[in-house]
N, C-alpha and C positions, 0 to 999 in steps of 0.2 A: 504494500500500500504506500503510495507516494505521500510526501509531506502535505501536498495540496489536499489529497483525499482525507487525511487525518484532520486537517484544519476544517475542511468542509463538514465532516462528521461532527466535530466538536461544536462548530458554530450552529449546526442544525439542532443539536441537543440543547444548547443554550437558548436558542430562539423558542424551542418547544416549552422550556421551563418558563420563559418570560411571558409567553402567550397565555399561560394559565393565570398569571397575575393581572392581566388586562381585564377591564370590565366587559361584560357581554353586551354587545350592541342591542339595544331594545328597539322594537318597532315603535313608530309614532303612536301616541295614545289617541284612540278614537273616543272622545268624550261623549259621543252619542250612543255608544255601544251599551251603556248601562246607566242606571240612576245612582249607583253607588260604586265606590272604588276603595281599594285598600292597598296599603304599602306592604309588599312582601320582600323578605330578605332571604337570599339563598346564595351560598358559596361566596360570602364576602361582598356581595353586591345586592342592591335593592332595585325594585321596580314597582310601578303602579299596575295593579291588576283589576279589571272590572269584576264586580260582584254581580253575576248574572241572575241570581235568585235571592235577593235580600229578603230578610224577614220583614213583614209588614206589620208593625206594632203601632197601635194607636197611641198618640201622645197621652191620652187619659189613662192608659194602662201602665204608664211608668210612674213609680212612686219614689218619694224621697228626693225629687229634683224640682220642687216647687219654685225655688228661686230662679232656676234656669228656664222653667216653663213660662214664668211671668216676664222674662226679659224681652 
């Protein structure tokens, strides 16, 4: 194996390690895709994910948050 081949192999290994550290490119957020969204964190990076089936809870059903309800 030539010196160039060794250098190429080592550089390729280094780039593979560095690519794991880069954030994953996220697709553009379609704000019309859902009525609710949440922040998800995976593998050291985070992204916004639509909540496709959020729970529909009436405001009157929530207790202990009267100050927030009156705001």
